[in-house]
GULOBA-887138 format. One record per residue: x, y, z of N, C-alpha, C in turn. Coordinates in Angstrom, 3 decimals. Layout:
BEGIN
n_px,n_py,n_pz,ca_px,ca_py,ca_pz,c_px,c_py,c_pz
X,Y,Z,X,Y,Z,X,Y,Z;
...
END
This chain:
BEGIN
n_px,n_py,n_pz,ca_px,ca_py,ca_pz,c_px,c_py,c_pz
12.496,-2.386,67.381,11.703,-3.715,67.264,10.873,-3.664,66.822;
10.462,-5.211,66.221,9.860,-5.352,65.002,8.304,-5.620,65.592;
6.890,-4.853,64.797,5.957,-4.904,65.482,5.596,-6.347,65.977;
5.606,-7.206,65.297,4.652,-8.743,65.522,6.021,-9.455,67.130;
7.032,-9.021,67.061,7.689,-8.820,68.343,7.344,-8.338,69.346;
6.978,-6.897,69.165,5.954,-6.279,69.899,4.570,-6.774,70.752;
4.232,-7.498,69.300,2.900,-8.346,70.102,2.925,-9.576,70.578;
4.092,-10.303,70.133,3.906,-11.542,71.242,4.417,-11.186,72.458;
5.255,-10.088,72.850,5.393,-9.495,74.079,4.338,-9.319,74.749;
3.456,-8.846,74.262,1.791,-8.531,74.688,0.855,-9.310,74.925;
0.930,-10.568,74.210,0.163,-11.607,73.931,0.807,-12.876,75.402;
2.043,-12.910,75.028,2.713,-13.835,75.960,3.892,-13.190,76.865;
3.110,-12.558,78.125,4.583,-11.573,78.563,5.768,-12.317,79.914;
5.393,-13.721,79.998,5.946,-14.232,80.837,6.699,-15.354,80.161;
7.241,-15.094,79.350,8.009,-16.136,78.739,9.359,-16.344,79.222;
9.719,-17.470,80.002,10.974,-17.472,80.375,12.292,-17.120,79.355;
13.626,-16.433,80.540,14.473,-16.386,79.190,15.524,-17.159,78.937;
16.224,-17.351,77.784,16.795,-18.415,77.339,18.426,-18.104,77.477;
18.829,-18.353,77.955,20.983,-17.863,78.129,21.685,-19.476,77.343;
23.289,-18.670,76.888,23.362,-19.702,76.290,23.706,-20.093,74.887;
22.661,-19.830,74.044,22.354,-20.890,72.897,22.695,-19.466,71.777;
23.001,-18.295,71.826,23.347,-17.296,70.887,24.889,-16.398,71.471;
25.524,-16.280,70.689,26.873,-15.733,70.768,26.862,-14.578,69.469;
27.611,-13.536,69.969,28.705,-12.705,69.300,30.108,-12.630,69.399;
30.595,-12.963,68.116,31.869,-12.811,68.095,32.534,-11.413,68.020;
33.921,-11.210,67.608,34.935,-9.855,67.761,34.628,-9.677,66.300;
34.279,-10.653,65.294,34.189,-9.840,64.485,32.645,-9.934,63.537;
31.657,-9.570,64.920,30.407,-9.191,63.931,29.414,-10.210,63.661;
29.859,-11.595,63.711,29.138,-13.182,63.425,28.532,-13.285,64.821;
27.485,-14.156,63.939,26.381,-14.771,65.473,26.482,-16.197,65.151;
26.452,-16.795,66.399,26.468,-18.591,66.300,25.557,-18.845,67.279;
25.060,-19.972,66.718,23.905,-20.434,67.426,24.668,-21.629,68.248;
24.223,-22.038,69.613,24.947,-22.940,70.222,23.990,-23.617,71.335;
23.634,-25.051,70.256,23.075,-25.878,70.992,23.303,-26.731,72.354;
22.586,-27.641,72.373,23.206,-28.155,73.970,24.586,-28.811,73.372;
24.492,-29.294,72.758,25.956,-30.578,72.703,27.191,-29.050,72.751;
26.826,-28.518,71.436,28.379,-27.502,71.951,28.092,-26.449,73.086;
27.399,-26.635,73.803,27.498,-25.679,75.127,28.071,-26.532,76.046;
27.637,-28.089,76.169,28.324,-29.086,76.922,29.959,-29.171,76.593;
30.205,-29.091,75.302,31.753,-28.761,74.633,32.445,-27.707,75.524;
31.986,-26.785,75.746,33.006,-25.488,76.211,32.391,-24.644,76.370;
32.956,-23.319,76.971,32.368,-21.683,76.757,32.542,-21.054,75.478;
31.851,-20.429,75.291,32.346,-19.333,73.995,33.647,-18.254,74.511;
34.525,-18.017,73.943,34.722,-18.583,72.198,34.992,-19.453,72.231;
35.782,-20.215,73.554,36.412,-21.508,72.769,35.651,-22.338,72.083;
34.609,-22.627,72.322,33.552,-23.710,71.154,32.730,-22.671,71.122;
32.678,-22.093,69.215,31.697,-20.845,68.975,30.115,-21.559,68.602;
30.131,-22.817,67.869,28.761,-23.629,67.838,28.903,-23.135,65.936;
27.656,-23.263,65.530,27.423,-22.889,64.028,27.445,-21.524,64.007;
27.797,-20.681,62.738,27.636,-19.535,62.786,26.348,-19.139,61.438;
25.932,-18.229,62.319,24.515,-17.954,61.472,24.561,-17.353,59.879;
24.613,-17.686,58.948,24.689,-17.524,57.460,23.781,-16.984,56.781;
21.834,-17.084,57.119,20.887,-17.208,56.801,20.737,-15.546,56.500;
20.407,-14.526,55.970,20.606,-12.761,55.855,19.609,-12.483,56.236;
18.117,-12.853,56.302,17.048,-12.656,57.203,17.101,-13.344,58.289;
17.491,-14.090,58.760,17.887,-14.389,60.059,18.727,-13.156,60.905;
19.389,-13.087,60.231,20.693,-11.926,61.019,19.838,-10.610,61.269;
19.467,-10.278,60.066,18.293,-8.876,59.632,17.558,-8.807,60.850;
17.013,-10.210,61.228,15.740,-10.107,62.341,16.300,-10.112,63.430;
17.594,-10.623,64.075,18.269,-10.181,64.787,18.314,-8.849,65.778;
19.591,-8.147,64.229,19.807,-6.972,64.158,18.610,-5.989,64.645;
17.400,-6.586,64.203,16.649,-5.150,64.312,16.101,-5.311,65.667;
16.263,-6.858,66.632,15.327,-6.937,67.737,16.830,-7.003,68.659;
17.949,-6.408,68.706,18.809,-6.878,69.439,19.018,-5.644,70.339;
19.104,-5.828,72.038,19.014,-4.778,73.011,19.582,-5.283,74.124;
19.392,-4.388,74.881,20.263,-4.789,76.369,18.806,-4.516,77.577;
19.317,-5.122,78.865,18.811,-4.853,79.877,19.451,-3.636,80.885;
18.796,-3.940,81.706,19.307,-2.552,82.687,20.214,-2.981,83.376;
20.520,-4.587,83.482,21.901,-4.828,83.903,22.990,-4.883,83.151;
22.793,-4.521,81.950,23.888,-4.561,80.761,23.880,-5.931,80.300;
22.829,-6.618,80.535,22.686,-8.523,79.613,21.882,-7.787,78.423;
23.041,-8.237,77.313,22.759,-7.784,75.875,22.026,-9.226,75.457;
20.803,-8.896,74.333,19.823,-9.830,74.310,19.135,-9.575,72.425;
18.422,-10.839,72.014,17.945,-10.459,71.051,16.354,-11.174,71.459;
15.304,-10.185,71.347,14.096,-10.451,71.336,13.542,-11.491,70.148;
13.344,-12.745,70.435,12.656,-13.423,69.593,11.128,-13.555,70.028;
10.436,-12.827,69.220,8.932,-13.184,69.872,8.721,-12.933,71.450;
7.831,-13.474,72.166,8.165,-13.063,73.125,9.250,-13.333,74.060;
10.513,-14.445,73.807,11.536,-14.603,74.597,13.171,-13.841,74.229;
13.210,-13.740,75.301,14.716,-12.670,75.490,15.530,-13.885,75.692;
16.636,-14.107,74.463,17.491,-14.990,73.804,18.800,-14.068,74.633;
19.492,-14.150,75.600,20.350,-13.731,75.899,21.823,-13.764,75.108;
22.503,-12.822,74.412,23.687,-13.403,74.027,25.320,-13.420,74.783;
26.065,-14.253,74.742,27.321,-14.402,74.617,28.150,-13.549,74.015;
28.684,-12.415,74.909,30.086,-11.678,74.012,31.169,-11.953,74.076;
32.072,-12.044,72.968,33.339,-12.786,73.120,34.014,-11.333,73.310;
33.730,-9.913,72.986,34.412,-8.713,73.146,33.457,-7.850,74.007;
32.167,-7.307,72.939,31.904,-5.817,73.594,30.119,-6.273,73.066;
29.333,-5.782,73.123,28.270,-5.711,72.693,28.123,-5.631,70.948;
29.013,-4.273,70.715,28.750,-3.658,69.141,29.980,-4.184,68.818;
30.124,-4.491,67.443,31.565,-4.577,66.692,31.545,-3.418,65.518;
31.927,-2.536,65.849,32.122,-1.584,65.325,33.130,-1.826,63.452;
32.499,-1.308,62.532,33.211,-0.962,60.988,33.092,0.124,60.617;
34.274,0.599,60.543,34.772,2.160,60.002,34.875,2.160,58.487;
34.940,3.446,58.233,34.838,4.265,56.956,35.575,5.531,57.007;
35.936,5.695,55.929,36.312,7.310,55.772,35.308,8.188,55.062;
35.313,9.687,55.487,34.371,10.463,54.868,34.499,12.042,55.583;
34.689,12.398,54.238,35.050,14.025,54.801,36.089,14.458,55.315;
37.310,13.412,55.465,38.520,13.601,56.889,37.940,13.192,57.859;
36.969,12.574,57.900,36.560,12.111,59.573,36.359,10.284,59.290;
36.304,9.965,60.476,36.137,8.144,60.337,34.765,8.233,60.776;
33.772,7.577,60.057,32.449,6.762,60.080,32.770,5.922,60.986;
31.743,5.687,61.923,31.006,4.339,62.531,30.273,4.024,62.702;
29.768,2.490,62.245,28.766,1.824,61.791,28.709,0.570,62.848;
27.699,0.345,63.216,27.678,-0.779,63.813,27.453,-2.228,63.414;
27.905,-3.268,63.782,27.445,-4.829,62.582,26.287,-5.272,62.676;
25.124,-4.412,63.014,23.807,-4.169,63.138,23.257,-3.147,62.190;
24.467,-2.446,61.669,23.566,-1.486,60.901,23.231,0.400,61.128;
23.937,0.158,62.488,23.150,1.520,63.260,24.660,2.711,62.587;
24.204,3.751,62.484,25.402,4.965,62.515,25.706,5.295,63.503;
26.743,5.421,64.379,27.630,5.533,65.788,28.229,6.663,65.850;
28.188,7.684,67.111,28.845,8.784,67.613,30.253,8.976,68.297;
31.301,8.607,67.995,32.279,8.003,69.047,32.577,9.338,70.276;
32.864,8.801,70.970,32.604,9.362,72.462,34.372,9.061,72.783;
34.783,7.906,73.191,35.870,7.781,73.835,36.682,6.416,73.042;
37.916,6.301,73.312,38.572,5.151,72.851,39.512,4.349,73.830;
39.735,3.035,73.482,40.360,2.215,74.543,41.159,1.015,74.047;
42.691,0.811,74.438,42.896,0.170,73.823,43.409,-1.226,75.141;
43.362,-2.190,74.958,43.473,-3.236,75.999,44.781,-3.675,75.539;
45.262,-4.465,76.748,46.506,-5.620,76.846,46.373,-5.966,75.722;
45.397,-6.268,74.675,45.725,-7.225,73.842,46.126,-6.584,72.688;
46.027,-5.495,72.217,46.248,-4.214,71.329,44.929,-4.343,70.718;
44.008,-4.786,71.147,42.430,-4.173,70.638,41.886,-3.047,70.647;
41.118,-2.288,69.635,40.666,-1.057,69.700,39.074,-1.000,70.343;
39.186,-0.250,70.885,37.613,-0.496,71.972,36.919,1.091,71.532;
35.859,1.397,71.268,35.374,2.571,71.100,34.220,2.769,71.661;
34.269,4.014,72.608,32.653,4.064,73.122,32.110,4.576,72.132;
30.506,4.930,72.159,29.647,5.729,71.240,28.448,6.153,72.266;
27.656,6.661,71.582,26.267,7.318,71.639,25.439,5.792,71.866;
25.723,4.228,71.276,25.206,3.212,71.353,25.863,2.613,72.659;
26.893,2.637,72.832,27.479,2.139,73.721,29.055,1.774,73.529;
29.545,0.284,74.455,31.164,0.242,73.544,30.908,-1.305,72.514;
31.886,-0.591,72.061,32.291,-1.875,70.932,33.595,-1.778,70.717;
34.257,-2.994,69.679,35.232,-3.517,69.192,35.378,-3.392,67.841;
36.567,-2.663,67.706,37.094,-2.520,66.224,37.256,-3.694,64.903;
36.243,-3.510,63.934,36.566,-4.901,63.381,38.244,-5.385,62.634;
38.668,-5.867,62.960,40.161,-6.328,62.679,40.579,-5.977,61.435;
39.361,-5.657,60.526,39.512,-5.649,58.880,39.544,-4.027,58.781;
39.296,-2.919,59.797,39.179,-1.665,60.082,40.151,-0.976,60.448;
41.283,-1.768,61.211,42.223,-1.107,62.004,42.952,-0.165,61.340;
43.391,-0.433,59.974,44.103,0.743,59.158,43.376,2.188,59.491;
42.123,1.999,58.793,41.122,3.091,59.460,41.231,3.644,60.425;
41.313,2.900,62.265,41.515,3.114,63.362,42.808,4.070,63.264;
43.856,3.622,62.837,45.151,3.564,63.319,45.110,5.027,62.736;
44.908,5.404,60.942,44.650,6.784,60.727,44.276,8.025,61.449;
42.886,7.463,62.272,41.744,8.376,62.843,42.979,8.336,64.298;
43.716,7.654,64.745,44.644,8.076,65.566,45.480,8.996,65.623;
45.950,8.786,64.368,47.226,9.310,63.565,46.894,10.677,63.004;
45.822,11.118,63.025,44.739,12.459,63.154,44.538,13.109,64.455;
44.769,12.522,65.297,44.237,13.524,66.679,42.529,12.784,66.759;
41.845,12.733,66.031,40.767,12.318,65.883,40.186,11.506,67.442;
41.114,10.604,67.675,40.722,9.355,68.936,41.887,9.750,69.299;
42.591,9.567,70.605,43.320,9.313,71.993,42.781,8.459,72.430;
43.216,7.108,72.224,43.077,5.916,72.861,43.824,5.826,74.442;
43.021,5.336,75.084,43.301,5.082,76.667,43.669,4.002,76.916;
44.913,3.097,77.293,45.354,2.303,77.506,43.802,1.450,79.433;
44.049,0.159,78.555,43.066,-0.413,80.026,43.415,-1.802,79.778;
42.797,-2.421,80.776,42.503,-3.999,81.201,41.334,-4.427,80.427;
41.649,-5.612,79.576,40.086,-5.963,78.852,39.306,-6.283,79.939;
39.492,-6.987,80.863,38.602,-7.252,82.199,37.951,-5.827,82.743;
38.411,-4.851,82.966,37.567,-3.322,83.481,36.559,-3.041,82.403;
36.756,-3.213,81.417,35.504,-2.718,80.363,34.111,-3.189,80.833;
34.079,-4.391,80.807,32.270,-4.907,81.262,31.662,-3.721,82.420;
32.511,-3.513,83.087,32.326,-2.815,84.657,32.490,-1.652,84.151;
32.862,-1.099,83.563,33.482,0.518,82.979,31.807,0.723,82.110;
31.415,-0.040,81.380,30.578,0.527,80.395,29.430,-0.220,80.172;
29.062,-0.910,81.319,27.520,-1.744,81.946,27.405,-2.531,81.417;
28.062,-3.676,80.263,27.570,-4.954,79.866,28.200,-6.143,80.536;
27.729,-7.399,80.164,27.701,-8.267,80.576,28.403,-9.370,79.539;
29.251,-9.950,80.207,30.124,-10.761,78.562,29.059,-12.399,78.806;
28.945,-12.472,79.573,28.124,-14.316,79.602,26.800,-14.183,80.852;
25.751,-13.950,80.031,24.921,-14.289,80.768,24.179,-15.242,81.010;
24.854,-16.522,80.643,24.903,-17.777,80.604,25.709,-18.215,82.373;
27.003,-17.526,81.822,27.702,-17.969,83.390,27.482,-17.560,84.545;
27.111,-15.855,84.278,26.238,-15.006,85.535,25.034,-15.995,85.909;
24.335,-16.754,85.326,23.040,-17.471,85.486,23.618,-18.533,86.437;
24.565,-19.419,86.229,24.890,-20.320,86.768,25.521,-20.220,88.265;
26.260,-19.210,88.033,26.594,-19.077,89.495,26.369,-18.660,90.539;
25.077,-17.706,89.826,23.538,-17.309,90.990,23.132,-18.301,91.473;
22.998,-19.620,90.306,22.371,-20.876,90.317,22.921,-21.500,91.674;
23.860,-21.549,91.432,24.767,-22.213,92.627,25.061,-21.436,94.086;
24.974,-20.619,94.336,24.770,-19.923,95.210,23.294,-19.700,95.781;
22.391,-20.337,95.340,21.068,-20.229,96.052,20.907,-21.641,96.886;
20.233,-21.031,98.447,19.965,-22.275,99.331,18.942,-23.202,98.556;
18.931,-24.350,99.007,17.642,-24.961,98.634,16.557,-24.973,99.385;
END
């Protein structure tokens, strides 16, 4: 986490969290979702504006983390901006190195393989030392090579079981809305 963000957290420790405004798709792209977009529909049906500014993406990457309940967020100064996830908190990019498959997150962090999961849609997810992520569609050829070499042995699963199994929340905004609906006046 950036030092400027840590300083802001100390100065303003009680800033309310924000939900619904930031999203991560299954290809590792970030989206801003203003009020108009949020009212038009849930992510990923209505994505919003893709963030193209390199410095902003780098800032998000350096300050991307999870809370104890599996909600992933971007710490924007003193405010947590919870992220709507299309598939998983990480998107893996693969490369071949020394006869092994190297795994790197969409944020540029290297990762160590733990297990592989194949959902009912044919999407490949990898559990690593960083957590669960989906393999980028452009890297499925390298993933197939890793499976053929016996490096990875995917377990069949249903997509809806992955968030609970790997402790992450796809939609903190929907979770918050559902909790608010059940609060007594």
